[in-house]
N, C-alpha and C positions, 0 to 999 in steps of 0.2 A: 658445878654438878647439878645443882637445883635448877638452874636456868635451862640446862640441856634437857633435863627431864620434862620441864614445862613445854619446851619447844617440841619435843618428841610427842608429847600428848596432844598438842595443838595440831601437829602435822598428821597424826593418826586420825584425829577427829575430822579434819578436813577431808582426808582420803575416804573415811567411812561415809561422810555426808555426801561426797560426790558419787560414791558407789551406790548409795541408797537412792539418790536423785536419778542416776542413770537407769538403775533397774526399775524404779517407780515409773519413769517415763516410758521405758521399753514395755513394761507390763501393761501400762495404760494403752499404749499404741496397739498392742496385740488384741485388745478388746474392741478396737474401733474398726469400722468398715474401711477397707483399703480401696481407694478410688484412683482412677486415671482421669486426668483433666486435659482439656485442649482449649485453645484460645478461640473466641468468637471471631469470625472473619467473613467478609463478603464473598460472593461468588455466584455462579449460575448453576441451575439444576438442568442436567442433560440426560436424555434417554440414551443409554449406551448398550446396544444389543450386539453380542458376538457369539457365533456358533459355527461348528464344522458341519459340512453337508457334502453328500455326493450329488452329482448332476444327473437328473433324469430328463430324457427327451421330452419335449413339449408336444410331440405328435406321435401317434401310434396307429398302425393299420391292423385290422383283423380280417383274415382271409378265410372264407367259408367254402365248403364243398358244394358244388351244384349238381351232384350226382352221387350214386352209390356204386362203389367199385372197390378193388383191392390194390394196395400199394405194391407195385413191382420193384420200384427203386426209390431210395431216399439218399440225397446227396449232402445234406447239411444237418448240423445239430444245434441245440440251443446255445446262443451266444455267438454263433458264427456270423460274420459280416458278409453280405451279398451285394452284388451290383445289379443294376437293371438288366433283365434278360437271363439271369442265372436260373438254371432249372433246380427247383427244390425237391419236387416229387415227380415221379411218373406213375400214373395209375393204369390199370389194365383197361384197354379200350376195345377188346375183341368183340364184346357184345354190341357195342355201338357201331363198330365197323360192319358187322353182319346186318344190323338194322339199317344202316346207311345203304348197303347194297340192295336190300329188299325193297326199300322205298324207292330207290333209284330205278329199279326194274318196274315197279308199279307206275312210275311216272312215264316211262317209255311206252307202256301199254296204254295209258290214258291219252298220251299224245297221238297214238295211232287211232284210237277211238274218236278222238276229237276231229282228226283229219277227215275220217269217213263221214261223220255227222255234218261237218262243215260243208263238205261237197254236196251231200244230200240236201242240205238247207238251201244252198245256192241254186241247185238244180230245181228245187221246188219253187223257189221264188221266180226263177227265169222261165221255167216251162209251164207252170200252172197259173202264174199270176195274171197273165193276160186273159186266159180262159175264164178264170173266176171273176175277174173284173168285168168281162163282157156279160157274164151271167147276172151279176149284181146290177149292172147298168140296165139290162133288159127288164129285169123284174122291177127296178125302180121306175123305168119308163111306163111299164104296165100300170103301176100304182098311180102315177101322175095322170094317165088317161082316165082311169076309173074315178079319180078324184074329180076330174072335170065332168064326167058323166053323172056322178052323184050330185054335183052342184047344179046340174041342169035337170035333175029328177029322172034320169033315164035308167039308173040302177039303184039297188037297195043299199042300206047301210051295211048289211051282212056281206055283200059282195065287196064293198069297199074295205071292210075290215080284213077279209081274207087276203086281198091283194097287199094290204099293208103288212100283214103277218108274213106273207111269202117274201116280201122285200127285206124285212128285218132278218128273217131266218137265213136267207142267202148271204146277207152281209156278215152275220155271225159265223156261218160255216167257213167263209173265206178267212176271216180273222183268226178263227180257232185253228185252222189248218196251218197257217203261218206261225202262230204263237206257240203251238205245241212243239213244232220242230225247233223253234228258236229257244224254248225253255229247255229242251233236251241238251242243246249246245251249251247254254249257260250253266246248267248243272254240272256238265262235264268240266267246264272251265273252272268252276268253283272248287270241284274236287281236285283238279290239278293244282290249284293255288294252295289248298290245304296240304297236299302231298309235298309240294315244294317247301312249305313251311316246316313240315316234319323233317325233310331232308336237311334244311338249314339247322334245325335243332340238333340233329344227329351230328352234323359237322361241328357245331359248337361244343357238344359233349366230347367228341374226339379231341378237339383242341384243348378242352378243359382237363383232359387226362394228363397233359403236360403242364404242371404247376410251375409258373415262373415268377420271379420277382419283378414287380412293375416299377420299383425305384430302389435306390441305394438304402441300406439300413442294416440293423442287427436283429437276428431272429430270436424270438421268444416264444415259449409255449408251443413247441412243435408237438402236435397231438399224436401222430401216428408213426409207427415203425414199419419197416418192410414186411410184407405179408399180412398186415392188418386190414380189416374191412373198413372202408370209409363210408359213412352214412351221409345221406343228403342233408344239407344245411348244418353239418357239424363243423367245428372250428378246425382248420388245417394248421394255422400258425398265426402268431402275432409278430409284427415287425415294428421296431422303434427306429425313428429317423431323426436326424438333426436339422432337417429342412426348416422346421419352425422354431429352432433354438432349443434351449434347455429350460427346465423349470425346477425351482427350489421351493419347498413348502416347509414351514416350521411353526409350531405352536409356542407362543411366548406368554409371559405373565400378563395378567390384566393391567397391573400397574404400569407396564411398559406399552402394551398394545393400544391402550385407550388414547395415547398421545400420538400414535403414528397415523399417517394418512396415505392414501394412494398417491403415488408420485414422489414420495420421499426417497432420497438418494440412498443407494446401497453400494458398498464397496465389496469386490470379490477378489481374493488372492488365492492363486492355485498353489497347493503344496508341491514342493519339489520342482517347480518351474518358475521362471522369472516372468510370470504373467499376472497382470492385474487388470481388472475390468470394472466399469461403472455401470450400474443398472438402477432401476427404480422399483418400488413396490407396485405391483400390478393389481393386487386384490387383497382385501382384508376381510376375513370372515369371523364373526363373533361366535365363540364357542361357549360352553357352560361356564367355565371359570377362567378362560383365557382367550387369546386371539390367534387365529391362523393367518399367517402372511404368505403371500404367493409372489415370487419374483421370477420373471421370465428373462433369460439371457440370450442375446443374439450374436455374441462375439464368436467369429469363425475360428479364433485361436483355441477355443475350448473343445474338449472331447468328453465322451461319456465315461472314460476311465478316471477323470480328474476328481480329486477331493479338494474342496475349497474352504477357505475361511471367509465367512460372511460377516460384515460389519455394518451396523446402522447406528449413526450418532446424530442426535437431534437436540439442539439447545432449546429449552422451554422458556425460562425466565430468569432475570437477575434478582438477587436478594441481598439485602444488607447483611444478613446473617445466614450462613449455611453451616449445618452441623451434621455429624454422623447420625444415622437413623437411631442408633441405640441411646443417643443422648436425650431423646424426646420420649416422654412417658404419657400415659393417659389413665384417667379414672373417671368416675361418674360425673365429676365436675368439669372435665375437659382435659386439654393437653397442658403439659408443664415440663419444665427442665429444672435441674439443680445447678445453681451458680455457686462458685466457691468463694466464701468470705474468710478472712483471717483476722486474728487479733493476738495481742501479747497476753500470755497467761503466766501463772506461777512457774510452769515448767518450760517456758519458751513460747514459740508461736503455736497457736492453736488454729485449726481449720474447721470450717462448718459448711455443710451443704444446706443452702437456702432455696426453698421451693419458689419457683417463679412461673406464673401462668403465662402461656403463650398462645398465639394463633398461628397455625401452621399453613404452609402453601403447598407447592408441588414437591414431589419426592421421587427418587429413583431407588434402585436396589441398595444404594450405599448412603446417600445423603438426603437431607430434607431442608427446605428453605423455610425461614420464619418470617411471617408477616409482621410480628411484634418486633419492634426495634430493640436490639440488645447493644449496650455500649461496646464499641470496638475494643478488642483485646481483653474482653472479660473472660475469666477462666470459667469454663463450663465442665461439669462432671460428665464424662463419657460413659463410664461403667464403674460398678462397685462390686466388691466381693460379698457384700451383704445387702439385703433390701434396705432402702432408705425410707423409713417410715416416719413422717412428720414434716414440719415446715423448717426445722433448724436442727440438724444432726451433726455432731462432731465426727469428723472423719480423719483418716490418715492418708497422705498422698503417697502412692506407691511410686518408687523410683522407676 
């Protein structure tokens, strides 16, 4: 009986000791930062950009009114697709038709006047030319004779001058008679030319009252409805076309954009269709805190209604150690990580976070490469439930 009592007491003591040890360790663990760890491993840092986008045409046309009139008919609405030659608007052309007929009548009158003046001019040249030429020749001969007499001293300077003036006057009268009639004819011809130009403008305005599509496309921003007044130089409509392909623009983070270049490959996958396409970055524009990339697609299988998944993947550099971004910390002294060390303690294995200074390399949105060599398969603390303050902090590994 005595032995049984002793064994029972020893058994009870051991149980109590184990319970105390268990609860002491559990309570101790509750006070420690809980950490998640990962193994250091080599790898590459890649820029991986993915986003959804709608396709926008790379080419658009703006059509402006060249006159003032009223819309009598409108045949299409915003979003409608049209073909070359389709009539979009018809504008009232009555005023231009009336002006066309008025100018046309004036042209007929001018042509009649020109015909009369032209006949008169030809008659003048034919009937009077010889007469006036004889007169000029006679006066010129008289002057030549007087010049000879003056040279021999038989007449005075005054008589010579008078014969010279008579010669020049006869010559001028003849030239003026012909040039006056010729100028009248030229003025009428110039006026006819101006009237013909006005008639052409009227014809163009009449043609412009029928607004037609000059290429295939989709209508945007139709400005006027039936019955509205169209003002000169105002926007009639915009049209987008796929003739020059489609364009995608997207603003991305600076950490990604600074590594991309014009010519980098882009993959395009169309939602709901078995269509994939390859393009390149055509333009990169630096913004305040990010980069705008522009991609132009020329694939004829695409359409404006498509929604696409855009992917850009570019490998930057290989590193002996690649860690998740959250594993690397920074302070005034630089960048560092916490490596996990372990040792045997009175309550079993104990784990410590040991601060290690590192030099970082490239990074993306998830990972960062270390220039500092870290032994392969070293356990590195990725995150902690509490701030790790110090160079060596005891921690508890979270399952």
